[in-house]
Structures are given as C-alpha cells and as structure tokens.
C-alpha positions as CSV (number, residue, x, y, z in Angstrom):
1,M,-0.2,-0.1,0.1
2,G,3.0,2.2,-0.2
3,K,2.8,2.8,-4.0
4,P,0.6,5.5,-3.8
5,P,2.3,8.0,-1.4
6,L,5.6,6.7,-3.0
7,L,4.1,8.1,-6.6
8,K,2.7,11.1,-5.3
9,T,6.4,11.9,-3.7
10,A,7.9,11.0,-6.9
11,I,5.6,13.4,-8.8
12,R,6.7,16.4,-6.6
13,T,10.1,15.4,-7.1
14,V,9.4,15.4,-11.2
15,R,8.5,18.9,-11.2
16,A,10.7,20.2,-8.5
17,A,13.6,18.5,-10.7
18,S,12.4,18.2,-13.7
19,L,13.4,14.9,-13.9
20,R,16.9,15.7,-15.2
21,G,18.0,11.9,-15.0
22,T,14.8,10.5,-16.7
23,A,14.1,13.5,-18.9
24,L,17.4,12.7,-20.7
25,L,16.5,9.1,-21.2
26,V,13.5,10.1,-22.5
27,A,14.3,12.9,-24.8
28,A,16.8,10.2,-26.3
29,A,14.2,7.7,-27.2
30,M,11.8,10.9,-28.9
31,L,14.7,11.7,-31.2
32,P,13.4,10.4,-34.1
33,T,9.7,11.8,-33.9
34,L,10.9,14.8,-32.6
35,A,13.5,15.1,-35.6
36,F,10.9,14.2,-37.9
37,A,8.2,17.3,-36.4
38,Q,10.8,19.4,-36.5
39,S,11.4,18.8,-40.2
40,L,7.9,19.5,-40.6
41,Y,8.4,23.2,-40.7
42,T,12.0,23.2,-42.3
43,A,12.2,23.7,-45.8
44,R,14.5,24.4,-49.0
45,V,14.0,27.0,-51.4
46,D,15.6,28.4,-54.3
47,F,17.9,31.6,-53.2
48,D,20.3,33.3,-55.2
49,A,21.3,36.8,-53.6
50,R,23.5,37.8,-56.4
51,A,20.3,37.9,-58.4
52,G,18.9,40.2,-56.0
53,Q,16.6,37.6,-54.2
54,T,16.1,38.6,-50.9
55,R,15.6,36.6,-47.8
56,E,12.2,37.8,-47.4
57,R,11.3,36.6,-50.7
58,A,12.9,33.2,-49.9
59,Y,10.7,33.0,-46.6
60,E,7.6,33.4,-48.1
61,A,8.4,30.6,-50.8
62,A,9.6,28.7,-47.8
63,L,6.4,29.2,-45.8
64,Q,4.3,28.1,-48.6
65,V,5.9,24.5,-49.1
66,V,5.4,24.3,-44.9
67,L,1.5,25.2,-45.2
68,F,0.8,22.7,-47.7
69,R,2.4,20.2,-45.7
70,V,0.7,21.4,-42.3
71,S,-2.6,23.2,-43.4
72,G,-3.2,22.0,-47.0
73,S,-3.7,23.0,-50.8
74,E,-6.4,25.4,-50.0
75,L,-4.2,27.9,-47.9
76,S,-0.6,27.4,-49.5
77,S,-2.3,27.7,-53.0
78,N,-3.5,31.3,-51.8
79,P,-0.8,34.1,-51.9
80,E,-3.1,36.7,-50.7
81,L,-4.9,34.7,-47.9
82,I,-1.3,33.7,-46.9
83,A,-0.1,37.5,-46.5
84,E,-3.7,38.3,-44.5
85,V,-2.7,35.5,-41.9
86,F,1.4,35.6,-42.1
87,P,1.7,39.3,-43.4
88,N,5.1,38.8,-41.7
89,P,7.1,35.7,-42.5
90,S,10.1,36.2,-41.2
91,D,8.4,36.9,-37.4
92,Y,8.3,32.7,-37.4
93,V,11.9,31.9,-38.7
94,I,14.0,30.4,-36.2
95,Q,17.2,29.3,-37.9
96,F,18.4,29.6,-41.9
97,R,21.6,28.1,-43.4
98,P,22.7,28.1,-46.9
99,G,22.3,24.9,-48.8
100,E,23.9,23.2,-51.7
101,G,24.0,25.0,-54.6
102,D,21.9,28.6,-54.7
103,S,19.3,27.3,-51.8
104,L,18.2,28.1,-48.8
105,W,17.1,25.8,-45.8
106,V,14.1,28.0,-43.8
107,S,12.9,26.3,-40.3
108,F,9.8,28.1,-39.2
109,D,8.7,28.3,-35.3
110,G,6.1,25.0,-35.7
111,E,4.3,25.8,-32.3
112,A,3.7,29.8,-33.1
113,L,2.4,29.0,-36.5
114,E,-0.1,26.6,-35.6
115,N,-1.6,28.7,-33.3
116,T,-1.7,31.4,-35.9
117,L,-3.5,28.6,-38.2
118,R,-5.8,28.2,-35.7
119,R,-6.6,31.9,-34.4
120,S,-7.2,32.5,-38.3
121,G,-9.9,29.4,-38.5
122,Q,-7.1,27.6,-40.9
123,L,-6.8,23.7,-40.9
124,V,-3.9,22.3,-39.0
125,W,-2.7,19.0,-39.3
126,G,0.8,18.9,-36.8
127,G,3.0,16.1,-36.1
128,D,0.4,13.3,-34.9
129,R,1.2,11.6,-38.6
130,P,1.3,7.9,-38.1
131,P,4.6,6.3,-40.2
132,T,3.0,4.3,-43.9
133,L,4.7,1.1,-44.6
134,V,5.2,1.2,-48.3
135,I,5.7,-2.3,-50.2
136,M,6.1,-1.9,-54.2
137,A,6.6,-5.0,-56.3
138,L,8.2,-4.0,-59.9
139,D,7.7,-5.9,-63.0
140,L,10.3,-4.8,-65.9
141,G,8.1,-6.0,-68.4
142,T,11.4,-8.3,-69.6
143,G,10.6,-11.1,-67.0
144,E,12.7,-9.2,-64.5
145,R,10.5,-8.8,-61.0
146,D,11.6,-7.3,-57.9
147,L,10.4,-6.1,-54.4
148,I,11.5,-2.5,-53.6
149,G,13.3,-2.2,-50.0
150,A,14.6,0.7,-48.1
151,T,18.3,0.0,-49.3
152,P,19.4,-0.7,-52.8
153,A,19.6,-4.8,-53.7
154,E,23.2,-6.1,-53.6
155,V,23.8,-6.4,-57.2
156,D,24.8,-9.7,-58.3
157,D,25.3,-11.4,-62.0
158,S,21.8,-12.6,-62.3
159,Q,20.2,-9.0,-61.7
160,Q,20.2,-6.4,-64.6
161,P,21.4,-3.0,-64.3
162,D,18.0,-1.5,-65.3
163,A,16.0,-3.1,-62.5
164,I,18.6,-2.0,-59.9
165,D,18.2,1.6,-61.9
166,F,14.2,1.3,-61.6
167,D,14.2,0.0,-57.8
168,S,16.6,3.3,-56.9
169,Q,14.0,5.2,-59.1
170,F,10.8,4.4,-57.4
171,R,12.6,4.5,-54.0
172,D,13.9,8.1,-54.6
173,R,10.2,9.1,-56.0
174,I,8.4,7.6,-52.9
175,L,10.6,9.1,-50.4
176,A,10.6,12.9,-52.1
177,A,7.0,12.7,-52.5
178,A,6.3,11.9,-48.9
179,E,9.3,14.7,-48.1
180,I,6.8,16.9,-49.5
181,R,3.8,16.2,-48.0
182,G,5.5,15.6,-44.6
183,I,4.3,11.9,-44.4
184,P,7.0,9.5,-42.6
185,V,7.2,6.3,-44.7
186,V,8.6,3.1,-43.7
187,L,10.2,0.7,-46.6
188,P,10.3,-2.8,-45.8
189,L,13.9,-4.3,-44.7
190,L,13.2,-7.2,-47.2
191,D,15.1,-9.3,-44.6
192,A,15.1,-12.9,-44.0
193,E,12.0,-12.2,-41.8
194,D,10.4,-10.2,-44.6
195,I,11.0,-12.9,-47.4
196,A,9.3,-15.7,-44.7
197,T,6.7,-13.2,-44.5
198,F,5.4,-12.5,-48.1
199,T,6.6,-12.4,-51.5
200,F,6.2,-10.6,-55.2
201,A,3.7,-13.2,-56.0
202,D,1.9,-12.4,-53.0
203,V,1.8,-8.4,-53.8
204,W,1.2,-9.0,-57.1
205,G,-1.5,-11.7,-56.9
206,G,-3.5,-9.1,-54.6
207,F,-3.0,-11.7,-51.4
208,E,-3.1,-9.2,-48.3
209,E,-3.0,-11.6,-45.5
210,P,0.9,-12.2,-45.8
211,V,1.7,-8.2,-46.6
212,L,-0.8,-7.1,-43.7
213,A,1.4,-9.7,-41.7
214,A,4.6,-7.3,-42.5
215,A,2.8,-4.4,-41.0
216,R,2.4,-5.8,-38.3
217,R,5.5,-6.7,-37.6
218,Y,7.0,-2.6,-38.7
219,G,3.9,-2.0,-35.7
220,V,1.9,0.1,-38.7
221,D,-1.5,0.6,-39.1
222,S,-1.7,2.6,-42.4
223,V,-0.2,0.4,-45.5
224,L,0.1,1.2,-49.1
225,I,0.7,-1.5,-51.8
226,G,1.8,-1.1,-55.3
227,K,2.1,-2.8,-58.2
228,L,4.2,-1.0,-60.1
229,R,5.4,-1.0,-64.2
230,A,8.2,0.4,-65.4
231,D,7.0,0.7,-69.4
232,D,4.2,3.3,-68.1
233,T,3.4,3.8,-64.5
234,R,0.2,5.4,-65.0
235,L,-0.9,1.4,-65.0
236,D,0.5,1.1,-62.0
237,R,-2.4,0.1,-59.4
238,W,-2.4,0.5,-55.4
239,T,-4.2,-0.5,-52.6
240,Y,-4.4,1.2,-49.3
241,F,-5.1,-0.1,-46.3
242,F,-5.7,2.1,-43.2
243,A,-8.7,2.6,-40.2
244,G,-10.4,-0.4,-41.4
245,E,-11.0,0.6,-45.3
246,Q,-9.4,-0.6,-48.3
247,Y,-8.7,2.1,-51.2
248,S,-8.0,1.3,-54.7
249,W,-6.0,3.7,-57.0
250,T,-4.0,4.6,-60.0
251,G,-1.1,6.7,-61.0
252,E,2.3,7.5,-60.2
253,P,4.1,7.7,-57.0
254,E,3.7,11.1,-56.6
255,T,0.0,11.2,-56.9
256,V,-0.8,8.2,-54.9
257,I,1.1,9.7,-51.8
258,G,-0.7,13.0,-52.2
259,L,-3.7,10.6,-51.9
260,T,-2.7,8.8,-48.6
261,A,-1.6,12.2,-47.4
262,D,-5.4,13.5,-48.1
263,R,-6.6,10.8,-46.4
264,L,-4.6,10.5,-43.4
265,A,-5.6,14.4,-42.7
266,Q,-8.9,13.4,-42.7
267,E,-8.7,11.6,-39.8
268,Y,-5.8,14.0,-37.8
269,A,-5.8,17.1,-39.4
270,I,-7.5,19.6,-36.8
271,G,-10.2,22.5,-38.6
272,G,-9.7,25.8,-37.1
273,D,-13.1,25.8,-36.2
274,E,-13.0,22.4,-34.1
275,P,-14.5,23.6,-30.4
276,L,-12.5,23.0,-27.3
277,R,-13.8,20.5,-24.8
278,S,-12.9,19.8,-21.8
279,V,-12.4,15.9,-21.1
280,E,-11.6,14.0,-18.2
281,L,-8.2,11.8,-18.6
282,S,-7.3,8.8,-16.9
283,I,-4.0,7.2,-17.7
284,S,-3.7,3.8,-15.7
285,G,-0.3,1.8,-15.3
286,V,2.2,4.5,-14.0
287,T,4.2,2.9,-11.5
288,S,7.2,5.0,-11.3
289,V,9.2,7.9,-11.9
290,E,10.6,7.1,-15.2
291,D,6.9,6.4,-16.1
292,Y,5.5,9.8,-15.2
293,G,8.2,11.6,-17.0
294,S,8.1,9.7,-20.2
295,L,3.9,9.9,-19.8
296,Q,4.7,14.0,-19.2
297,V,6.8,14.2,-22.6
298,L,4.4,12.2,-24.2
299,L,1.3,14.0,-23.7
300,K,2.9,17.3,-23.6
301,K,3.3,16.7,-27.8
302,V,0.1,16.0,-28.5
303,P,-1.1,18.4,-30.6
304,V,-4.7,18.5,-30.0
305,I,-4.1,19.3,-26.0
306,E,-4.5,22.9,-25.6
307,D,-4.1,22.7,-21.8
308,I,-3.6,19.9,-19.0
309,R,-3.6,19.8,-15.9
310,L,-3.2,17.3,-13.2
311,A,-6.4,16.2,-11.1
312,G,-4.8,13.7,-8.9
313,V,-3.3,10.3,-8.3
314,D,-4.7,6.8,-7.2
315,G,-2.4,4.1,-7.2
316,D,-0.9,3.9,-10.4
317,R,-3.7,5.9,-12.1
318,I,-3.2,9.6,-12.4
319,D,-6.1,11.7,-13.4
320,Y,-5.8,15.0,-15.7
321,R,-8.2,17.3,-16.5
322,V,-7.6,18.5,-20.1
323,T,-8.9,20.7,-22.4
324,A,-8.9,19.1,-26.0
325,Y,-9.4,20.8,-29.8
326,G,-12.6,18.4,-30.7
327,G,-12.8,16.7,-27.3
328,S,-12.5,12.8,-26.4
329,Y,-13.0,11.5,-29.7
330,R,-9.9,13.5,-31.4
331,L,-7.9,13.1,-27.9
332,A,-8.3,9.1,-27.7
333,R,-7.0,9.3,-31.3
334,A,-4.1,11.0,-30.9
335,L,-3.5,9.0,-27.8
336,R,-3.4,5.6,-29.4
337,L,-1.2,7.1,-31.9
338,G,1.3,8.0,-28.9
339,G,0.6,4.3,-28.1
340,L,-1.8,4.3,-25.2
341,I,-3.9,1.2,-24.9
342,E,-7.4,2.4,-24.7
343,E,-9.5,0.5,-21.9
344,D,-13.1,2.3,-21.5
345,R,-14.5,3.7,-24.9
346,F,-16.7,6.7,-25.0
347,N,-18.2,7.5,-27.8
348,I,-14.9,7.5,-29.9
349,D,-15.4,6.2,-33.0
350,D,-18.8,8.4,-33.8
351,P,-18.1,12.0,-33.7
352,S,-21.7,12.6,-34.4
353,T,-22.4,11.3,-30.6
354,T,-20.0,13.5,-29.0
355,P,-22.4,16.4,-27.0
356,R,-21.8,19.3,-28.2
357,D,-22.3,21.1,-25.4
358,P,-18.8,22.8,-24.7
359,R,-19.4,23.0,-21.0
360,F,-19.9,18.7,-20.8
361,T,-17.2,16.9,-19.3
362,E,-16.0,14.1,-21.4
363,Q,-14.7,11.1,-19.7
364,L,-11.4,9.0,-21.0
365,N,-9.5,6.1,-19.4
366,F,-6.1,4.7,-20.7
367,F,-3.4,2.6,-20.0
368,Y,0.1,3.4,-20.2
369,S,2.7,0.4,-20.9
370,P,6.1,1.8,-21.6
C-alpha cells in the first residue's frame, strides 16, 4: 500500500527537479519523432542573392512549402490569404542556413505557426502523423521482377542494371513525395523475416494477409501496396489500407502519396473551427518516476491538447483535466497514436454522438505500457 504516497512524492520530485536523469532518457527515446516533427516546419527553397533575391522572398517561398504540409492546398495555393494570415513570415523564422547550390534552408517555429493557423480558422495538421509502410512490387516487363526495399539490393550476376536503376528511381520518388507532404514512410527491410512472410507473388497476386502480416511486424496501421510497371507508371495499381478501410488507386507514386496524405489528414488534421472541450483523462499503469516523466513528455507532444492539469493520483492511476480540440474523439485518437492503450471506449468512433455542449465534461480511460 506504499505505492500511492511514493508515486505522489515522486511526482512532486519530478515537478521540482525536472527529472534530469529521466528526462535525458526520454529525450533520447523521442529523438526520431522530434526530428520528424521539426522537419515538418523546415523547407529548402531556391535562393540566389547575386540575382537580387532577398531572404524575405525566400522566407515566403519556404512558408508556402510548409503550409502545404501542415494546412493543405487550400491555403498554400492562395498567396493573398497567406499574406493576410502571415503578413511577416520572418517573424516565424527560427533558423536559416545555405543549402547546396543556390538554395536556402529555412526553419519555422512550428508551435507559433499552428497557433496562428488556429486563430485564423485554418486547418492544422501537426506532428501526429502515423508512419505508412510502403511495399512495392516492380515488373520490368522483361521477366525481371523485384520487391523494392529500404536499401538498394546487392548487385549480382543474375540482376540486370535496369532493375537496379528502376528500384532506385521508385524508391527516391516515393521518399521525395513523402517529404513534400510530410508523410513518414517505412520501406520494408526485405530481410530473412520479410522474405519468409511475403513474396513478390503475394503482392502482385493481391494476397493481402501475408503482406499485412508484415505491417504488424513494423507496427504500422497505414499500409500502401503498389504493383508497378517500369514501361508505363500510369498503369500502376495501388491498394491502401487504413482505419479498417481499403482504397484502390491508379497513378504515379507522387499522386498516390498525395492521396495517402489527404486520407490521413481527414483523420488527424484539426479544423480551425474545431471546438475546445473539457475531458477528464485517467491513465493507469504509471508505477514509477520514469513512467511519469515519459508520460509527461508524451502528453506535451499531443497536438490536440490546449491545456492539461494534474487532477489527482490514485495508486497507479493519474487523473488529468484536459482541454482538447475536438474533445474525447480527437484526443483518444491522438493518444492511441502515441502508444497508449484505450481501456473504456466513450463515443470515440462516432463523433456525431459527442455532446455539443462545450461545458460537458467527457471521460477517457487509458493504460500506459512503457
């Protein structure tokens, strides 16, 4: 029975001492996620000072690239509206550096950008972006067939140079398109475990279960499968699996990555008119100072949370009072993406049942499993 007071004391210690040792461990574990979130707000644009181009013009171009990622095409393709919402882009620049050739890397303050977008009623899609596993089967039309993995295949006497070239081209196109839209993608390792799970024939023949089994290995819920032809990419066929739904598309990699991004944005982006709601959030399974520190880092990064306050501690359960955009529906999805396990479902899958009275306090119960 000593756990509750110990945990309460630990929490007070954390808040007083900022969990120096634990914070370092948590920060190290979060580095890949943080690096991706930061890259959302960084863009490389053409910049030639010798031709009279100013940094302010470069900032405007970079801002347009970033807004395409985090707010979509409606805003990014409207220069007049951008100028109205962001009259001084330089106010949001936190870093810039020269790039290769005549180019400039510009990094913006992501939090400040998102706050401005919300205040102006624009769509916001922050760092809550689930990784998408992209599995591609390539037919060169000459009897040569291949799966495209995360790294170039080792060249051997049985492979034609064209096969290696097309592998690299499709890989690079997928990664470049994903960077433009800010979509984290995972390409299969194609190691012994993958080869034992699925084959080229499985992908080309539309046998979904072996391929989706690979998705379980990589821990992703968003899966894009492509059947590609080297002679005419307009005939490429893609199948996308997400949130229990399946989509069939045709087209080139850039088009399909765009469709994938649009579908994910429907799920995770927050409209500027999304209401703020009060949610009572209980998270159990917090049994140590390290757990608490890790949980605090996780909750701080949830983009739909506007404000969070500690309401109480009972055993291994911590209670919070949260103000979140979209209420329990949006918050639950963001927490599931963060790795928490939902215990009690409360009108999560049907946003139409969420009470519309903003004073209504909704409830969520989750379990933390580090």
